[in-house]
N, CA, C, O and the ligand as a Tripos MOL2 file, in Angstrom:
@<TRIPOS>MOLECULE
protein
  289   287    73     0     0
PROTEIN
NO_CHARGES

@<TRIPOS>ATOM
      1 N          35.8950   72.4070   87.8290 N.3       1 MET1
      2 CA         36.4300   72.6390   89.0420 C.3       1 MET1
      3 C          36.1220   73.6860   90.1720 C.2       1 MET1
      4 O          36.4750   73.6740   91.3520 O.2       1 MET1
      5 N          35.3650   74.5930   89.4790 N.am      2 ALA2
      6 CA         34.9110   75.7800   90.1150 C.3       2 ALA2
      7 C          34.0230   75.6080   91.3980 C.2       2 ALA2
      8 O          34.1740   76.3250   92.3870 O.2       2 ALA2
      9 N          33.1200   74.6440   91.3170 N.am      3 LYS3
     10 CA         32.0940   74.4200   92.3820 C.3       3 LYS3
     11 C          32.5770   73.3000   93.4300 C.2       3 LYS3
     12 O          31.8620   73.0160   94.3910 O.2       3 LYS3
     13 N          33.6870   72.7390   93.2320 N.am      4 ILE4
     14 CA         34.0380   71.7890   94.2420 C.3       4 ILE4
     15 C          34.6480   72.4310   95.4780 C.2       4 ILE4
     16 O          35.3180   73.4580   95.3630 O.2       4 ILE4
     17 N          34.4250   71.8260   96.7140 N.am      5 PRO5
     18 CA         35.0020   72.3620   97.9020 C.3       5 PRO5
     19 C          36.4960   72.3650   97.8630 C.2       5 PRO5
     20 O          37.1150   71.3820   97.4550 O.2       5 PRO5
     21 N          37.0890   73.4590   98.2840 N.am      6 CYS6
     22 CA         38.5870   73.7230   98.3870 C.3       6 CYS6
     23 C          39.2590   72.4460   99.1060 C.2       6 CYS6
     24 O          38.8340   72.0430  100.1890 O.2       6 CYS6
     25 N          40.2950   71.8590   98.4580 N.am      7 PRO7
     26 CA         40.8930   70.7100   99.0710 C.3       7 PRO7
     27 C          41.6910   71.1450  100.3200 C.2       7 PRO7
     28 O          42.2290   70.2520  100.9740 O.2       7 PRO7
     29 N          41.8160   72.3880  100.7000 N.am      8 CYS8
     30 CA         42.5740   72.9210  101.8090 C.3       8 CYS8
     31 C          41.6750   72.7260  103.1410 C.2       8 CYS8
     32 O          42.1610   72.9560  104.2490 O.2       8 CYS8
     33 N          40.4470   72.3260  102.9910 N.am      9 GLY9
     34 CA         39.7220   71.9710  104.1960 C.3       9 GLY9
     35 C          38.6820   73.0220  104.6460 C.2       9 GLY9
     36 O          37.8420   72.7860  105.5140 O.2       9 GLY9
     37 N          38.8010   74.2180  103.9830 N.am     10 THR10
     38 CA         37.7660   75.3500  104.3590 C.3      10 THR10
     39 C          36.4470   74.9600  103.9100 C.2      10 THR10
     40 O          36.3030   74.0080  103.1440 O.2      10 THR10
     41 N          35.4960   75.6310  104.3360 N.am     11 GLU11
     42 CA         33.9820   75.3550  103.8540 C.3      11 GLU11
     43 C          33.7760   76.0890  102.4340 C.2      11 GLU11
     44 O          32.6930   76.0550  101.8490 O.2      11 GLU11
     45 N          34.7710   76.6740  101.9910 N.am     12 LEU12
     46 CA         34.6220   77.5400  100.7940 C.3      12 LEU12
     47 C          34.7240   76.6070   99.4210 C.2      12 LEU12
     48 O          35.1510   75.4560   99.5100 O.2      12 LEU12
     49 N          34.3660   77.0880   98.3270 N.am     13 THR13
     50 CA         34.5610   76.3110   97.0410 C.3      13 THR13
     51 C          36.0060   76.7160   96.6800 C.2      13 THR13
     52 O          36.5610   77.7030   97.1630 O.2      13 THR13
     53 N          36.5490   75.9030   95.8240 N.am     14 TYR14
     54 CA         37.9600   76.0510   95.2410 C.3      14 TYR14
     55 C          38.1290   77.4470   94.6350 C.2      14 TYR14
     56 O          39.1060   78.1500   94.8940 O.2      14 TYR14
     57 N          37.1200   77.8250   93.8010 N.am     15 SER15
     58 CA         37.0980   79.0830   93.0680 C.3      15 SER15
     59 C          37.1600   80.3210   94.0280 C.2      15 SER15
     60 O          37.7340   81.3650   93.7190 O.2      15 SER15
     61 N          36.4980   80.1050   95.2590 N.am     16 ASN16
     62 CA         36.6260   81.2900   96.2720 C.3      16 ASN16
     63 C          37.5260   81.0900   97.3210 C.2      16 ASN16
     64 O          37.4820   81.8250   98.3080 O.2      16 ASN16
     65 N          38.3420   80.1790   97.2250 N.am     17 CYS17
     66 CA         39.3760   80.0110   98.1170 C.3      17 CYS17
     67 C          40.8010   79.9410   97.4230 C.2      17 CYS17
     68 O          41.2220   80.9290   96.8210 O.2      17 CYS17
     69 N          41.5280   78.7970   97.5060 N.am     18 CYS18
     70 CA         42.8830   78.8560   97.0260 C.3      18 CYS18
     71 C          43.1320   78.9680   95.5550 C.2      18 CYS18
     72 O          44.2760   79.2120   95.1710 O.2      18 CYS18
     73 N          42.1320   78.8060   94.6830 N.am     19 GLU19
     74 CA         42.3670   79.0870   93.2910 C.3      19 GLU19
     75 C          42.7520   80.6220   93.1740 C.2      19 GLU19
     76 O          43.6030   80.9450   92.3460 O.2      19 GLU19
     77 N          42.2190   81.4670   93.8860 N.am     20 MET20
     78 CA         42.6470   82.9440   93.6320 C.3      20 MET20
     79 C          44.1720   83.2060   93.8850 C.2      20 MET20
     80 O          44.8960   84.0090   93.2960 O.2      20 MET20
     81 N          44.4740   82.3860   94.8460 N.am     21 PHE21
     82 CA         46.0070   82.4700   95.1600 C.3      21 PHE21
     83 C          46.9300   81.8120   94.1390 C.2      21 PHE21
     84 O          47.9430   82.3390   93.6800 O.2      21 PHE21
     85 N          46.4800   80.6390   93.8470 N.am     22 ILE22
     86 CA         47.1990   79.7830   92.9550 C.3      22 ILE22
     87 C          47.4000   80.5170   91.5700 C.2      22 ILE22
     88 O          48.4480   80.5130   90.9240 O.2      22 ILE22
     89 N          46.2540   81.1290   91.2320 N.am     23 ARG23
     90 CA         46.2390   81.7570   89.8490 C.3      23 ARG23
     91 C          46.8200   83.1670   90.0670 C.2      23 ARG23
     92 O          46.6920   83.9660   89.1390 O.2      23 ARG23
     93 N          47.4100   83.5380   91.1310 N.am     24 GLY24
     94 CA         47.8850   84.9600   91.2850 C.3      24 GLY24
     95 C          47.1230   86.0540   91.2240 C.2      24 GLY24
     96 O          47.6200   87.1650   91.0430 O.2      24 GLY24
     97 N          45.7140   85.8370   91.3810 N.am     25 LYS25
     98 CA         44.8310   87.0620   91.5230 C.3      25 LYS25
     99 C          44.9070   87.8260   92.7860 C.2      25 LYS25
    100 O          44.6180   89.0220   92.8430 O.2      25 LYS25
    101 N          45.3340   87.0630   93.8860 N.am     26 GLN26
    102 CA         45.4220   87.6750   95.1730 C.3      26 GLN26
    103 C          46.3820   86.8610   95.9960 C.2      26 GLN26
    104 O          46.6150   85.6630   95.8360 O.2      26 GLN26
    105 N          46.9160   87.6710   96.9070 N.am     27 LEU27
    106 CA         47.8600   87.0250   97.9010 C.3      27 LEU27
    107 C          47.1630   86.5830   99.1330 C.2      27 LEU27
    108 O          46.2190   87.2400   99.5720 O.2      27 LEU27
    109 N          47.6050   85.4410   99.7440 N.am     28 PRO28
    110 CA         46.8270   84.9890  100.9650 C.3      28 PRO28
    111 C          47.2320   86.0570  102.0100 C.2      28 PRO28
    112 O          48.3490   86.5710  102.0580 O.2      28 PRO28
    113 N          46.1430   86.3490  102.8900 N.am     29 GLU29
    114 CA         46.4310   87.4450  103.9200 C.3      29 GLU29
    115 C          47.1780   87.0170  105.1390 C.2      29 GLU29
    116 O          47.7310   87.8140  105.8980 O.2      29 GLU29
    117 N          47.1670   85.4990  105.3170 N.am     30 THR30
    118 CA         47.7150   85.0950  106.5420 C.3      30 THR30
    119 C          48.7930   83.8370  106.3360 C.2      30 THR30
    120 O          48.7870   83.3150  105.2210 O.2      30 THR30
    121 N          49.5110   83.4330  107.1140 N.am     31 ALA31
    122 CA         50.3310   82.4380  107.0260 C.3      31 ALA31
    123 C          49.7330   81.3150  106.7770 C.2      31 ALA31
    124 O          50.1260   80.5300  105.9140 O.2      31 ALA31
    125 N          48.6410   81.1180  107.5720 N.am     32 GLU32
    126 CA         47.7030   79.8070  107.4560 C.3      32 GLU32
    127 C          47.1640   79.7350  106.0800 C.2      32 GLU32
    128 O          47.1060   78.6630  105.4790 O.2      32 GLU32
    129 N          46.7830   80.8190  105.5850 N.am     33 GLY33
    130 CA         46.2180   80.9970  104.1380 C.3      33 GLY33
    131 C          47.2370   80.5190  103.1290 C.2      33 GLY33
    132 O          46.8920   79.8080  102.1850 O.2      33 GLY33
    133 N          48.4780   80.8960  103.3140 N.am     34 LEU34
    134 CA         49.4640   80.6420  102.4330 C.3      34 LEU34
    135 C          49.7040   79.0060  102.5280 C.2      34 LEU34
    136 O          49.7010   78.3060  101.5160 O.2      34 LEU34
    137 N          49.9030   78.4990  103.8040 N.am     35 MET35
    138 CA         50.1400   77.1730  103.8210 C.3      35 MET35
    139 C          48.9460   76.3440  103.1960 C.2      35 MET35
    140 O          49.1480   75.3330  102.5230 O.2      35 MET35
    141 N          47.7690   76.8140  103.4510 N.am     36 ARG36
    142 CA         46.6270   75.9370  102.9320 C.3      36 ARG36
    143 C          46.6080   76.0900  101.3100 C.2      36 ARG36
    144 O          46.1040   75.1890  100.6400 O.2      36 ARG36
    145 N          47.1110   77.1300  100.7520 N.am     37 SER37
    146 CA         47.0120   77.3220   99.2490 C.3      37 SER37
    147 C          48.2080   76.4860   98.8350 C.2      37 SER37
    148 O          48.0970   75.8940   97.7620 O.2      37 SER37
    149 N          49.3870   76.3390   99.5530 N.am     38 ARG38
    150 CA         50.3460   75.4360   99.0510 C.3      38 ARG38
    151 C          49.9090   74.0150   99.0870 C.2      38 ARG38
    152 O          50.2010   73.2000   98.2110 O.2      38 ARG38
    153 N          49.2070   73.7620  100.1220 N.am     39 TYR39
    154 CA         48.7270   72.3410  100.1840 C.3      39 TYR39
    155 C          47.8860   72.0700   98.9660 C.2      39 TYR39
    156 O          48.0420   71.0590   98.2800 O.2      39 TYR39
    157 N          47.0430   72.9460   98.7310 N.am     40 THR40
    158 CA         46.1570   72.7490   97.4260 C.3      40 THR40
    159 C          46.8670   72.7190   96.2830 C.2      40 THR40
    160 O          46.4790   72.0250   95.3440 O.2      40 THR40
    161 N          48.0900   73.5240   96.2020 N.am     41 ALA41
    162 CA         48.8330   73.4580   94.9070 C.3      41 ALA41
    163 C          49.5180   72.2220   94.6860 C.2      41 ALA41
    164 O          49.7870   71.7310   93.5900 O.2      41 ALA41
    165 N          49.8040   71.7160   95.9260 N.am     42 TYR42
    166 CA         50.4310   70.3460   95.8780 C.3      42 TYR42
    167 C          49.5800   69.2830   95.3840 C.2      42 TYR42
    168 O          50.0340   68.4090   94.6450 O.2      42 TYR42
    169 N          48.2900   69.3140   95.7790 N.am     43 LEU43
    170 CA         47.3190   68.3640   95.3250 C.3      43 LEU43
    171 C          46.8520   68.6110   93.8920 C.2      43 LEU43
    172 O          46.4270   67.6610   93.2350 O.2      43 LEU43
    173 N          46.9100   69.8660   93.3660 N.am     44 THR44
    174 CA         46.4770   70.1030   92.1250 C.3      44 THR44
    175 C          47.6560   70.2480   90.9980 C.2      44 THR44
    176 O          47.5290   70.5610   89.8140 O.2      44 THR44
    177 N          48.7540   69.9490   91.6760 N.am     45 GLY45
    178 CA         49.9800   69.8850   90.6800 C.3      45 GLY45
    179 C          50.2930   71.3040   90.1960 C.2      45 GLY45
    180 O          50.7200   71.4500   89.0510 O.2      45 GLY45
    181 N          50.0870   72.4540   91.0730 N.am     46 ALA46
    182 CA         50.4410   73.7140   90.5960 C.3      46 ALA46
    183 C          52.0290   74.0160   90.9330 C.2      46 ALA46
    184 O          52.3890   74.8840   91.7280 O.2      46 ALA46
    185 N          52.7990   73.2640   90.2900 N.am     47 VAL47
    186 CA         54.1380   73.4090   90.5810 C.3      47 VAL47
    187 C          54.7830   74.8740   90.6450 C.2      47 VAL47
    188 O          55.5470   75.2610   91.5290 O.2      47 VAL47
    189 N          54.3820   75.5380   89.6630 N.am     48 ASP48
    190 CA         54.8550   76.9120   89.5920 C.3      48 ASP48
    191 C          54.5230   77.6150   90.8640 C.2      48 ASP48
    192 O          55.3850   78.3210   91.3860 O.2      48 ASP48
    193 N          53.3290   77.4780   91.4140 N.am     49 TYR49
    194 CA         53.0130   78.1510   92.5340 C.3      49 TYR49
    195 C          53.8270   77.7030   93.8490 C.2      49 TYR49
    196 O          54.2360   78.5150   94.6790 O.2      49 TYR49
    197 N          53.9870   76.4980   93.9250 N.am     50 LEU50
    198 CA         54.8690   75.8390   94.9520 C.3      50 LEU50
    199 C          56.1260   76.5240   94.9190 C.2      50 LEU50
    200 O          56.4830   77.0890   95.9530 O.2      50 LEU50
    201 N          56.9600   76.5740   93.7600 N.am     51 VAL51
    202 CA         58.1830   77.1260   93.6670 C.3      51 VAL51
    203 C          58.2610   78.5620   93.9910 C.2      51 VAL51
    204 O          59.1130   79.0760   94.7170 O.2      51 VAL51
    205 N          57.1660   79.2400   93.3080 N.am     52 ALA52
    206 CA         57.2360   80.7970   93.7270 C.3      52 ALA52
    207 C          57.0980   81.1700   95.0860 C.2      52 ALA52
    208 O          57.5650   82.2340   95.4920 O.2      52 ALA52
    209 N          56.3590   80.2030   95.9850 N.am     53 THR53
    210 CA         56.0740   80.5960   97.3170 C.3      53 THR53
    211 C          57.0440   79.8830   98.2280 C.2      53 THR53
    212 O          56.8530   79.9850   99.4400 O.2      53 THR53
    213 N          58.0180   79.2040   97.8010 N.am     54 ARG54
    214 CA         58.9290   78.5220   98.5260 C.3      54 ARG54
    215 C          60.0320   79.4850   99.2660 C.2      54 ARG54
    216 O          60.6280   80.3910   98.6820 O.2      54 ARG54
    217 N          60.2090   79.1350  100.6670 N.am     55 HIS55
    218 CA         61.0900   79.8650  101.2350 C.3      55 HIS55
    219 C          62.4620   79.6290  100.6830 C.2      55 HIS55
    220 O          62.8100   78.5230  100.2710 O.2      55 HIS55
    221 N          63.2800   80.7450  100.6820 N.am     56 PRO56
    222 CA         64.7180   80.5270   99.9980 C.3      56 PRO56
    223 C          65.5060   79.4060  100.7880 C.2      56 PRO56
    224 O          66.2720   78.6460  100.1960 O.2      56 PRO56
    225 N          65.2760   79.3330  102.2000 N.am     57 ASP57
    226 CA         66.0400   78.3080  102.8900 C.3      57 ASP57
    227 C          65.7470   76.9200  102.1760 C.2      57 ASP57
    228 O          66.6980   76.1500  102.0480 O.2      57 ASP57
    229 N          64.5280   76.5570  101.7140 N.am     58 PHE58
    230 CA         64.1240   75.3080  101.3400 C.3      58 PHE58
    231 C          64.6930   75.1490   99.8470 C.2      58 PHE58
    232 O          65.0740   74.0480   99.4500 O.2      58 PHE58
    233 N          64.7370   76.3540   98.9910 N.am     59 LEU59
    234 CA         65.3130   76.1890   97.7980 C.3      59 LEU59
    235 C          66.8520   75.8470   98.0150 C.2      59 LEU59
    236 O          67.3720   75.0550   97.2290 O.2      59 LEU59
    237 N          67.5530   76.3640   98.9690 N.am     60 ALA60
    238 CA         68.8580   76.1410   99.0290 C.3      60 ALA60
    239 C          69.0810   74.6390   99.4980 C.2      60 ALA60
    240 O          70.0120   73.9930   99.0180 O.2      60 ALA60
    241 N          68.2720   74.1200  100.3820 N.am     61 SER61
    242 CA         68.3420   72.8080  100.9480 C.3      61 SER61
    243 C          68.1090   71.7840   99.7210 C.2      61 SER61
    244 O          68.8090   70.7810   99.5860 O.2      61 SER61
    245 N          67.1290   72.1060   98.8980 N.am     62 ASP62
    246 CA         66.6870   71.3420   97.8690 C.3      62 ASP62
    247 C          67.9170   71.1720   96.7790 C.2      62 ASP62
    248 O          68.2750   70.0890   96.3160 O.2      62 ASP62
    249 N          68.4530   72.3720   96.4830 N.am     63 GLU63
    250 CA         69.5500   72.3640   95.6460 C.3      63 GLU63
    251 C          70.6010   71.6090   96.0240 C.2      63 GLU63
    252 O          71.2510   71.0630   95.1320 O.2      63 GLU63
    253 N          70.9630   71.4320   97.3440 N.am     64 ALA64
    254 CA         71.9910   70.7680   98.0420 C.3      64 ALA64
    255 C          71.6650   69.1010   97.6480 C.2      64 ALA64
    256 O          72.4760   68.2760   97.2270 O.2      64 ALA64
    257 N          70.4830   68.9470   97.8800 N.am     65 LYS65
    258 CA         69.9300   67.5290   97.7480 C.3      65 LYS65
    259 C          70.0860   67.1360   96.1830 C.2      65 LYS65
    260 O          70.5150   66.0230   95.8780 O.2      65 LYS65
    261 N          69.7760   67.9490   95.3490 N.am     66 ASN66
    262 CA         69.8720   67.7450   93.9410 C.3      66 ASN66
    263 C          71.2980   67.6320   93.5120 C.2      66 ASN66
    264 O          71.6020   66.7810   92.6750 O.2      66 ASN66
    265 N          72.2290   68.4620   94.0460 N.am     67 ILE67
    266 CA         73.5300   68.1910   93.7520 C.3      67 ILE67
    267 C          73.9980   66.9560   94.1780 C.2      67 ILE67
    268 O          74.5830   66.2190   93.3850 O.2      67 ILE67
    269 N          73.7890   66.6040   95.4640 N.am     68 SER68
    270 CA         74.3450   65.3460   96.0300 C.3      68 SER68
    271 C          73.7010   64.1130   95.2940 C.2      68 SER68
    272 O          74.3630   63.0760   95.2540 O.2      68 SER68
    273 N          72.5390   64.1490   94.7480 N.am     69 ALA69
    274 CA         71.9220   63.2020   93.9210 C.3      69 ALA69
    275 C          72.5860   63.0440   92.6140 C.2      69 ALA69
    276 O          72.7980   61.9400   92.1110 O.2      69 ALA69
    277 N          72.9250   64.2240   92.0470 N.am     70 TRP70
    278 CA         73.6560   64.0880   90.8080 C.3      70 TRP70
    279 C          75.0920   63.4670   90.8830 C.2      70 TRP70
    280 O          75.6600   62.9270   89.9340 O.2      70 TRP70
    281 N          75.5440   63.6060   92.0110 N.am     71 MET71
    282 CA         77.0010   63.2070   92.2620 C.3      71 MET71
    283 C          77.1510   61.7430   92.4870 C.2      71 MET71
    284 O          78.2130   61.1930   92.1980 O.2      71 MET71
    285 N          76.0710   61.0320   93.0260 N.am     72 MET72
    286 CA         76.1490   59.6790   93.2270 C.3      72 MET72
    287 C          76.0160   58.7480   91.9960 C.2      72 MET72
    288 O          76.0800   57.5270   92.1350 O.2      72 MET72
    289 ZN         41.6090   76.7020  100.0960 Zn       73 ZN73
@<TRIPOS>BOND
     1     1     2 1
     2     2     3 1
     3     3     4 2
     4     3     5 am
     5     5     6 1
     6     6     7 1
     7     7     8 2
     8     7     9 am
     9     9    10 1
    10    10    11 1
    11    11    12 2
    12    11    13 am
    13    13    14 1
    14    14    15 1
    15    15    16 2
    16    15    17 am
    17    17    18 1
    18    18    19 1
    19    19    20 2
    20    19    21 am
    21    21    22 1
    22    22    23 1
    23    23    24 2
    24    23    25 am
    25    25    26 1
    26    26    27 1
    27    27    28 2
    28    27    29 am
    29    29    30 1
    30    30    31 1
    31    31    32 2
    32    31    33 am
    33    33    34 1
    34    34    35 1
    35    35    36 2
    36    35    37 am
    37    37    38 1
    38    38    39 1
    39    39    40 2
    40    39    41 am
    41    41    42 1
    42    42    43 1
    43    43    44 2
    44    43    45 am
    45    45    46 1
    46    46    47 1
    47    47    48 2
    48    47    49 am
    49    49    50 1
    50    50    51 1
    51    51    52 2
    52    51    53 am
    53    53    54 1
    54    54    55 1
    55    55    56 2
    56    55    57 am
    57    57    58 1
    58    58    59 1
    59    59    60 2
    60    59    61 am
    61    61    62 1
    62    62    63 1
    63    63    64 2
    64    63    65 am
    65    65    66 1
    66    66    67 1
    67    67    68 2
    68    67    69 am
    69    69    70 1
    70    70    71 1
    71    71    72 2
    72    71    73 am
    73    73    74 1
    74    74    75 1
    75    75    76 2
    76    75    77 am
    77    77    78 1
    78    78    79 1
    79    79    80 2
    80    79    81 am
    81    81    82 1
    82    82    83 1
    83    83    84 2
    84    83    85 am
    85    85    86 1
    86    86    87 1
    87    87    88 2
    88    87    89 am
    89    89    90 1
    90    90    91 1
    91    91    92 2
    92    91    93 am
    93    93    94 1
    94    94    95 1
    95    95    96 2
    96    95    97 am
    97    97    98 1
    98    98    99 1
    99    99   100 2
   100    99   101 am
   101   101   102 1
   102   102   103 1
   103   103   104 2
   104   103   105 am
   105   105   106 1
   106   106   107 1
   107   107   108 2
   108   107   109 am
   109   109   110 1
   110   110   111 1
   111   111   112 2
   112   111   113 am
   113   113   114 1
   114   114   115 1
   115   115   116 2
   116   115   117 am
   117   117   118 1
   118   118   119 1
   119   119   120 2
   120   119   121 am
   121   121   122 1
   122   122   123 1
   123   123   124 2
   124   123   125 am
   125   125   126 1
   126   126   127 1
   127   127   128 2
   128   127   129 am
   129   129   130 1
   130   130   131 1
   131   131   132 2
   132   131   133 am
   133   133   134 1
   134   134   135 1
   135   135   136 2
   136   135   137 am
   137   137   138 1
   138   138   139 1
   139   139   140 2
   140   139   141 am
   141   141   142 1
   142   142   143 1
   143   143   144 2
   144   143   145 am
   145   145   146 1
   146   146   147 1
   147   147   148 2
   148   147   149 am
   149   149   150 1
   150   150   151 1
   151   151   152 2
   152   151   153 am
   153   153   154 1
   154   154   155 1
   155   155   156 2
   156   155   157 am
   157   157   158 1
   158   158   159 1
   159   159   160 2
   160   159   161 am
   161   161   162 1
   162   162   163 1
   163   163   164 2
   164   163   165 am
   165   165   166 1
   166   166   167 1
   167   167   168 2
   168   167   169 am
   169   169   170 1
   170   170   171 1
   171   171   172 2
   172   171   173 am
   173   173   174 1
   174   174   175 1
   175   175   176 2
   176   175   177 am
   177   177   178 1
   178   178   179 1
   179   179   180 2
   180   179   181 am
   181   181   182 1
   182   182   183 1
   183   183   184 2
   184   183   185 am
   185   185   186 1
   186   186   187 1
   187   187   188 2
   188   187   189 am
   189   189   190 1
   190   190   191 1
   191   191   192 2
   192   191   193 am
   193   193   194 1
   194   194   195 1
   195   195   196 2
   196   195   197 am
   197   197   198 1
   198   198   199 1
   199   199   200 2
   200   199   201 am
   201   201   202 1
   202   202   203 1
   203   203   204 2
   204   203   205 am
   205   205   206 1
   206   206   207 1
   207   207   208 2
   208   207   209 am
   209   209   210 1
   210   210   211 1
   211   211   212 2
   212   211   213 am
   213   213   214 1
   214   214   215 1
   215   215   216 2
   216   215   217 am
   217   217   218 1
   218   218   219 1
   219   219   220 2
   220   219   221 am
   221   221   222 1
   222   222   223 1
   223   223   224 2
   224   223   225 am
   225   225   226 1
   226   226   227 1
   227   227   228 2
   228   227   229 am
   229   229   230 1
   230   230   231 1
   231   231   232 2
   232   231   233 am
   233   233   234 1
   234   234   235 1
   235   235   236 2
   236   235   237 am
   237   237   238 1
   238   238   239 1
   239   239   240 2
   240   239   241 am
   241   241   242 1
   242   242   243 1
   243   243   244 2
   244   243   245 am
   245   245   246 1
   246   246   247 1
   247   247   248 2
   248   247   249 am
   249   249   250 1
   250   250   251 1
   251   251   252 2
   252   251   253 am
   253   253   254 1
   254   254   255 1
   255   255   256 2
   256   255   257 am
   257   257   258 1
   258   258   259 1
   259   259   260 2
   260   259   261 am
   261   261   262 1
   262   262   263 1
   263   263   264 2
   264   263   265 am
   265   265   266 1
   266   266   267 1
   267   267   268 2
   268   267   269 am
   269   269   270 1
   270   270   271 1
   271   271   272 2
   272   271   273 am
   273   273   274 1
   274   274   275 1
   275   275   276 2
   276   275   277 am
   277   277   278 1
   278   278   279 1
   279   279   280 2
   280   279   281 am
   281   281   282 1
   282   282   283 1
   283   283   284 2
   284   283   285 am
   285   285   286 1
   286   286   287 1
   287   287   288 2
@<TRIPOS>SUBSTRUCTURE
     1 MET1         2 RESIDUE 1 A MET
     2 ALA2         6 RESIDUE 1 A ALA
     3 LYS3        10 RESIDUE 1 A LYS
     4 ILE4        14 RESIDUE 1 A ILE
     5 PRO5        18 RESIDUE 1 A PRO
     6 CYS6        22 RESIDUE 1 A CYS
     7 PRO7        26 RESIDUE 1 A PRO
     8 CYS8        30 RESIDUE 1 A CYS
     9 GLY9        34 RESIDUE 1 A GLY
    10 THR10       38 RESIDUE 1 A THR
    11 GLU11       42 RESIDUE 1 A GLU
    12 LEU12       46 RESIDUE 1 A LEU
    13 THR13       50 RESIDUE 1 A THR
    14 TYR14       54 RESIDUE 1 A TYR
    15 SER15       58 RESIDUE 1 A SER
    16 ASN16       62 RESIDUE 1 A ASN
    17 CYS17       66 RESIDUE 1 A CYS
    18 CYS18       70 RESIDUE 1 A CYS
    19 GLU19       74 RESIDUE 1 A GLU
    20 MET20       78 RESIDUE 1 A MET
    21 PHE21       82 RESIDUE 1 A PHE
    22 ILE22       86 RESIDUE 1 A ILE
    23 ARG23       90 RESIDUE 1 A ARG
    24 GLY24       94 RESIDUE 1 A GLY
    25 LYS25       98 RESIDUE 1 A LYS
    26 GLN26      102 RESIDUE 1 A GLN
    27 LEU27      106 RESIDUE 1 A LEU
    28 PRO28      110 RESIDUE 1 A PRO
    29 GLU29      114 RESIDUE 1 A GLU
    30 THR30      118 RESIDUE 1 A THR
    31 ALA31      122 RESIDUE 1 A ALA
    32 GLU32      126 RESIDUE 1 A GLU
    33 GLY33      130 RESIDUE 1 A GLY
    34 LEU34      134 RESIDUE 1 A LEU
    35 MET35      138 RESIDUE 1 A MET
    36 ARG36      142 RESIDUE 1 A ARG
    37 SER37      146 RESIDUE 1 A SER
    38 ARG38      150 RESIDUE 1 A ARG
    39 TYR39      154 RESIDUE 1 A TYR
    40 THR40      158 RESIDUE 1 A THR
    41 ALA41      162 RESIDUE 1 A ALA
    42 TYR42      166 RESIDUE 1 A TYR
    43 LEU43      170 RESIDUE 1 A LEU
    44 THR44      174 RESIDUE 1 A THR
    45 GLY45      178 RESIDUE 1 A GLY
    46 ALA46      182 RESIDUE 1 A ALA
    47 VAL47      186 RESIDUE 1 A VAL
    48 ASP48      190 RESIDUE 1 A ASP
    49 TYR49      194 RESIDUE 1 A TYR
    50 LEU50      198 RESIDUE 1 A LEU
    51 VAL51      202 RESIDUE 1 A VAL
    52 ALA52      206 RESIDUE 1 A ALA
    53 THR53      210 RESIDUE 1 A THR
    54 ARG54      214 RESIDUE 1 A ARG
    55 HIS55      218 RESIDUE 1 A HIS
    56 PRO56      222 RESIDUE 1 A PRO
    57 ASP57      226 RESIDUE 1 A ASP
    58 PHE58      230 RESIDUE 1 A PHE
    59 LEU59      234 RESIDUE 1 A LEU
    60 ALA60      238 RESIDUE 1 A ALA
    61 SER61      242 RESIDUE 1 A SER
    62 ASP62      246 RESIDUE 1 A ASP
    63 GLU63      250 RESIDUE 1 A GLU
    64 ALA64      254 RESIDUE 1 A ALA
    65 LYS65      258 RESIDUE 1 A LYS
    66 ASN66      262 RESIDUE 1 A ASN
    67 ILE67      266 RESIDUE 1 A ILE
    68 SER68      270 RESIDUE 1 A SER
    69 ALA69      274 RESIDUE 1 A ALA
    70 TRP70      278 RESIDUE 1 A TRP
    71 MET71      282 RESIDUE 1 A MET
    72 MET72      286 RESIDUE 1 A MET
    73 ZN73       289 GROUP 0 **** ****
């Protein structure tokens, strides 16, 4: 997977782009970098990264949805 272009759409390879963020070696420096890395995490199934970088507001709304799904 190291030599493939990063799925987020930069000209960089995956290993030089979002992989560093998803593996926790480095934090994205910009909001755009964060959104790109979350997109890549979504495509590569990096669920832990998606949960770890999710805004608390979205966690709360997901919980509400989960609870209402459980109630039906
Ligand atoms: Zn990337």
